[in-house]
C-alpha positions, 0 to 999 in steps of 0.5 A: 206616676202618670195620670190615666183617663179612660174614654167611653166613646173610643174605648181607650183605657178599657179592655175590649171584647164581648162582655169586657170592660168597654161593653159594661161601660156602655151597659151601665148608662142604659141601667141608670136610665131604666132605674130612673124611669122606674123610679119616676113611675113608682116613686114619683107617680105612684108614691106621690113623692116629688121626683124630677126625671130630667134632673135624675137623668142629668145627675146620674149620667153626669156623675157616671161620666165624671167617675168613669172618665177619671177612675176607669171603673164602671162598677164605681161609676155605676154606683155613683150614677145611681146615687147621683140620679137619686139625689138629683131626682129628689132635690130637683123634684122638690124644687120644681114640685115634681116637674 
């Protein structure tokens, strides 16, 4: 059994074409970014809950890139990125008091 990894930068390991695997692999980080931006606005500022924008971006994108590299599945990577962004945003927000 061979160990297979995917590269989001070169689209190696993904199907290429319009609305194929590589396209979705590039759309998912944009979705994570906008979810974090909306969470910062509505949870952090409007809700008064400590939420770190920078921590959420690092946690979300880190989890996303790690999962997509080793599993080649943009669906699982998107879910992991959203969970990572939420957890990192709240934990780092509580440590830095919402910074």
